[in-house]
KOLDRENZA-407270 format. One line per 8 residues: number of its first residue (from 1); for each residue x, y, z of N, C-alpha, C. Coordinates in steps of 0.02 Angstrom, whole numbers, always signed. Layout:
// residues N
NUM> X:Y:Z:X:Y:Z:X:Y:Z  ...
END
This chain:
// residues 168
1> -1731:+2323:-105:-1743:+2256:-79:-1809:+2230:-106  -1815:+2165:-105:-1875:+2131:-128:-1909:+2102:-65  -1969:+2125:-50:-2003:+2109:+13:-2068:+2071:+0  -2082:+2020:+40:-2146:+1985:+39:-2178:+1993:+108  -2243:+2004:+107:-2281:+2008:+170:-2337:+1956:+166  -2333:+1907:+209:-2383:+1853:+213:-2423:+1865:+276  -2489:+1873:+269:-2529:+1889:+328:-2596:+1853:+328  -2623:+1850:+388:-2690:+1823:+398:-2728:+1873:+441
9> -2787:+1893:+418:-2825:+1943:+454:-2898:+1924:+456  -2928:+1932:+515:-3000:+1918:+521:-3040:+1983:+522  -3021:+2029:+564:-3059:+2091:+572:-3033:+2148:+529  -2975:+2138:+498:-2944:+2190:+457:-2886:+2224:+492  -2877:+2213:+557:-2823:+2245:+593:-2754:+2223:+569  -2745:+2157:+561:-2680:+2132:+539:-2667:+2154:+467  -2719:+2156:+427:-2712:+2181:+358:-2689:+2254:+358  -2715:+2295:+404:-2694:+2365:+410:-2619:+2369:+426
17> -2596:+2327:+472:-2525:+2326:+489:-2484:+2306:+427  -2506:+2255:+391:-2471:+2233:+331:-2467:+2291:+280  -2520:+2328:+273:-2520:+2384:+225:-2474:+2440:+248  -2469:+2452:+313:-2422:+2503:+338:-2350:+2481:+326  -2336:+2417:+335:-2269:+2391:+321:-2254:+2398:+247  -2303:+2381:+206:-2296:+2388:+133:-2280:+2460:+115  -2318:+2507:+143:-2308:+2578:+130:-2237:+2600:+149  -2213:+2578:+206:-2145:+2596:+229:-2093:+2572:+179
25> -2101:+2512:+155:-2052:+2485:+107:-2057:+2518:+38  -2118:+2531:+16:-2127:+2565:-48:-2095:+2635:-45  -2103:+2669:+11:-2073:+2736:+19:-1996:+2733:+17  -1968:+2676:+35:-1895:+2666:+32:-1872:+2648:-38  -1920:+2632:-82:-1902:+2611:-150:-1898:+2535:-157  -1921:+2499:-107:-1920:+2426:-109:-1978:+2400:-151  -1970:+2340:-178:-2025:+2306:-213:-2060:+2261:-162  -2125:+2267:-157:-2163:+2232:-105:-2222:+2195:-135
33> -2231:+2132:-111:-2288:+2092:-131:-2324:+2069:-68  -2390:+2079:-67:-2432:+2056:-12:-2464:+1989:-30  -2463:+1942:+17:-2496:+1877:+8:-2542:+1864:+67  -2604:+1846:+53:-2647:+1822:+107:-2627:+1750:+120  -2620:+1732:+184:-2595:+1666:+202:-2635:+1609:+171  -2700:+1617:+167:-2742:+1563:+140:-2737:+1556:+65  -2698:+1599:+33:-2688:+1596:-40:-2617:+1573:-59  -2579:+1551:-9:-2512:+1527:-21:-2514:+1453:-41
41> -2497:+1441:-103:-2493:+1372:-128:-2420:+1354:-137  -2407:+1296:-169:-2339:+1274:-180:-2297:+1325:-219  -2325:+1352:-272:-2288:+1400:-313:-2270:+1463:-274  -2318:+1491:-237:-2305:+1552:-198:-2255:+1538:-142  -2263:+1479:-111:-2218:+1461:-56:-2146:+1457:-81  -2135:+1426:-137:-2067:+1420:-165:-2038:+1488:-183  -2082:+1533:-208:-2060:+1600:-227:-2034:+1640:-167  -2056:+1623:-107:-2035:+1661:-47:-1959:+1658:-39
49> -1927:+1608:-65:-1854:+1602:-60:-1818:+1657:-100  -1853:+1689:-146:-1822:+1740:-188:-1824:+1810:-156  -1858:+1817:-100:-1865:+1882:-68:-1809:+1893:-17  -1788:+1955:-10:-1736:+1973:+38:-1762:+1969:+110  -1825:+1985:+119:-1856:+1985:+185:-1929:+1965:+178  -1950:+1918:+219:-2020:+1896:+218:-2050:+1910:+286  -2103:+1951:+286:-2140:+1965:+347:-2197:+1914:+353  -2209:+1891:+414:-2267:+1849:+429:-2308:+1884:+482
57> -2372:+1893:+468:-2416:+1927:+516:-2481:+1891:+525  -2504:+1890:+588:-2567:+1855:+602:-2601:+1884:+664  -2665:+1875:+666:-2703:+1888:+727:-2695:+1827:+772  -2712:+1835:+835:-2712:+1779:+881:-2785:+1758:+891  -2799:+1696:+878:-2867:+1670:+881:-2883:+1644:+951  -2943:+1659:+974:-2969:+1634:+1038:-2919:+1648:+1094  -2901:+1597:+1131:-2858:+1608:+1189:-2785:+1590:+1174  -2758:+1622:+1122:-2687:+1613:+1108:-2669:+1566:+1052
65> -2713:+1556:+1004:-2702:+1506:+952:-2683:+1540:+886  -2634:+1512:+851:-2617:+1533:+784:-2672:+1507:+737  -2702:+1550:+696:-2757:+1529:+652:-2735:+1473:+604  -2783:+1432:+586:-2770:+1374:+542:-2737:+1393:+477  -2759:+1448:+446:-2730:+1467:+381:-2656:+1484:+387  -2635:+1513:+444:-2564:+1528:+453:-2526:+1464:+472  -2558:+1420:+511:-2526:+1355:+526:-2513:+1317:+461  -2562:+1317:+417:-2555:+1282:+353:-2498:+1312:+312
73> -2493:+1378:+312:-2440:+1412:+275:-2372:+1394:+303  -2365:+1395:+369:-2301:+1378:+400:-2284:+1305:+387  -2333:+1261:+390:-2321:+1190:+377:-2295:+1181:+306  -2326:+1214:+258:-2306:+1209:+188:-2236:+1238:+176  -2225:+1299:+200:-2162:+1334:+188:-2103:+1302:+225  -2112:+1288:+288:-2057:+1265:+330:-2047:+1190:+330  -2101:+1153:+333:-2095:+1080:+343:-2098:+1042:+276  -2151:+1052:+238:-2160:+1013:+177:-2110:+1031:+122
81> -2102:+1096:+110:-2058:+1118:+55:-1989:+1140:+78  -1981:+1151:+142:-1917:+1173:+170:-1889:+1232:+130  -1929:+1284:+123:-1910:+1343:+84:-1854:+1380:+120  -1798:+1392:+86:-1741:+1426:+118:-1750:+1502:+120  -1788:+1525:+168:-1800:+1597:+176:-1735:+1631:+198  -1721:+1689:+170:-1660:+1726:+187:-1665:+1756:+256  -1718:+1794:+268:-1731:+1825:+332:-1806:+1834:+339  -1830:+1836:+401:-1901:+1845:+414:-1912:+1897:+468
89> -1974:+1919:+472:-1996:+1964:+524:-2067:+1943:+543  -2086:+1956:+605:-2151:+1932:+630:-2189:+1988:+664  -2253:+1993:+647:-2297:+2043:+679:-2366:+2012:+689  -2404:+2044:+732:-2472:+2019:+743:-2514:+2066:+784  -2579:+2052:+783:-2627:+2091:+821:-2662:+2047:+871  -2685:+2077:+925:-2721:+2039:+975:-2756:+2087:+1023  -2783:+2059:+1076:-2820:+2097:+1125:-2793:+2080:+1194  -2774:+2131:+1231:-2744:+2120:+1297:-2794:+2093:+1348
97> -2858:+2092:+1332:-2906:+2063:+1379:-2898:+1987:+1385  -2863:+1957:+1335:-2849:+1886:+1338:-2782:+1873:+1372  -2778:+1817:+1407:-2718:+1799:+1444:-2657:+1794:+1398  -2665:+1765:+1340:-2609:+1753:+1294:-2609:+1805:+1238  -2597:+1868:+1257:-2596:+1923:+1210:-2546:+1910:+1154  -2570:+1910:+1093:-2528:+1903:+1033:-2483:+1842:+1034  -2507:+1788:+1063:-2467:+1727:+1067:-2449:+1700:+997  -2490:+1714:+948:-2476:+1691:+880:-2409:+1719:+856
105> -2392:+1779:+876:-2327:+1808:+858:-2270:+1766:+885  -2276:+1748:+949:-2224:+1706:+980:-2219:+1638:+947  -2276:+1610:+929:-2276:+1544:+896:-2243:+1547:+827  -2258:+1600:+789:-2227:+1606:+723:-2151:+1615:+730  -2130:+1658:+776:-2058:+1669:+787:-2024:+1604:+809  -2057:+1566:+851:-2030:+1502:+874:-2018:+1454:+815  -2069:+1447:+772:-2063:+1401:+716:-2009:+1423:+666  -2005:+1487:+653:-1952:+1512:+608:-1883:+1496:+637
113> -1876:+1509:+701:-1812:+1496:+735:-1796:+1421:+735  -1847:+1380:+747:-1838:+1307:+748:-1812:+1281:+681  -1833:+1313:+627:-1811:+1292:+560:-1751:+1332:+534  -1719:+1369:+580:-1658:+1404:+562:-1665:+1466:+520  -1724:+1495:+520:-1736:+1557:+481:-1718:+1616:+526  -1670:+1657:+506:-1651:+1715:+548:-1704:+1769:+547  -1716:+1799:+605:-1761:+1856:+610:-1721:+1920:+601  -1750:+1968:+566:-1716:+2031:+552:-1719:+2079:+611
121> -1755:+2062:+663:-1761:+2106:+722:-1815:+2081:+768  -1834:+2124:+814:-1884:+2106:+864:-1953:+2097:+832  -1996:+2061:+866:-2064:+2051:+842:-2106:+2113:+859  -2163:+2119:+825:-2208:+2175:+837:-2276:+2148:+857  -2301:+2171:+914:-2368:+2151:+939:-2410:+2214:+944  -2468:+2211:+911:-2513:+2268:+909:-2576:+2253:+949  -2593:+2297:+994:-2656:+2292:+1031:-2711:+2317:+985  -2752:+2270:+961:-2808:+2282:+916:-2788:+2313:+850
129> -2790:+2379:+843:-2779:+2412:+778:-2721:+2461:+782  -2684:+2469:+727:-2629:+2518:+726:-2652:+2589:+709  -2717:+2600:+703:-2743:+2663:+677:-2719:+2725:+714  -2713:+2722:+780:-2693:+2781:+817:-2617:+2790:+822  -2578:+2740:+802:-2506:+2745:+807:-2471:+2713:+747  -2489:+2733:+687:-2459:+2701:+628:-2384:+2713:+623  -2360:+2768:+652:-2289:+2783:+648:-2247:+2730:+684  -2274:+2698:+737:-2237:+2644:+771:-2225:+2585:+724
137> -2275:+2569:+684:-2269:+2513:+636:-2218:+2532:+583  -2223:+2593:+558:-2176:+2616:+505:-2104:+2616:+530  -2093:+2641:+590:-2025:+2643:+618:-1998:+2573:+628  -2040:+2527:+651:-2020:+2457:+660:-1999:+2427:+592  -2040:+2438:+541:-2025:+2411:+475:-1961:+2441:+447  -1951:+2505:+457:-1890:+2537:+432:-1828:+2510:+468  -1834:+2499:+533:-1778:+2472:+572:-1761:+2401:+548  -1812:+2360:+537:-1799:+2292:+513:-1770:+2292:+442
145> -1792:+2339:+401:-1764:+2344:+333:-1690:+2360:+336  -1671:+2406:+380:-1599:+2422:+388:-1561:+2361:+412  -1590:+2325:+461:-1557:+2264:+486:-1547:+2213:+430  -1599:+2204:+390:-1596:+2155:+335:-1544:+2175:+283  -1538:+2240:+270:-1488:+2263:+221:-1417:+2251:+246  -1408:+2255:+312:-1342:+2246:+341:-1323:+2172:+346  -1370:+2129:+333:-1357:+2057:+337:-1398:+2026:+393  -1383:+1966:+408:-1420:+1930:+460:-1412:+1965:+527
153> -1467:+1977:+558:-1469:+2010:+623:-1459:+1957:+676  -1400:+1954:+703:-1383:+1902:+751:-1402:+1925:+821  -1453:+1895:+849:-1477:+1913:+915:-1526:+1861:+939  -1531:+1852:+1004:-1580:+1806:+1031:-1646:+1844:+1036  -1694:+1825:+995:-1758:+1860:+991:-1811:+1834:+1039  -1794:+1786:+1079:-1845:+1753:+1120:-1881:+1800:+1168  -1849:+1854:+1189:-1881:+1900:+1235:-1895:+1968:+1204  -1874:+1979:+1143:-1883:+2044:+1111:-1952:+2051:+1081
161> -1980:+2109:+1091:-2044:+2125:+1060:-2057:+2199:+1065  -2094:+2225:+1019:-2117:+2293:+1021:-2193:+2289:+1026  -2221:+2321:+1076:-2293:+2319:+1085:-2321:+2388:+1074  -2372:+2393:+1033:-2406:+2456:+1021:-2474:+2452:+1052  -2487:+2495:+1101:-2551:+2495:+1136:-2601:+2538:+1098  -2662:+2516:+1098:-2717:+2554:+1068:-2733:+2612:+1113  -2736:+2672:+1086:-2756:+2730:+1125:-2821:+2758:+1097  -2861:+2784:+1140:-2927:+2811:+1117:-2924:+2885:+1109
END
């Protein structure tokens, strides 16, 4: 499969998740390209239509806000260019001390659904960093890869999520 991972990271946590997803797909023999959200222009956005599965990952800013660079990417991909993505997956990092833990994940899933982009499976929400439980991220990515290979994963994703808690 041909996989794209579009992510936005401030502290490096979301980037770590993106790299674990990349590693899982590379180990399967998939071709993977990582894109930082703030580097997605018209050319890169249009290329996303050529991928079998596009992951979108972001941290949640402040009290539940999707960061501007990811908002801009979604606006370009979904609204301005109407890129026909085959399937998508959504992941993110956040901190449970905030009321709206990983709300950016829910917002990205909502916008993809609103524009008719099928999700390959449940969303993934990471409490801070995946460092102590990287296998959870890998298993999630492998499960979504299998779903994507089987075709569109038909399911109501509005309540589905996998949460990985940070352990010390």
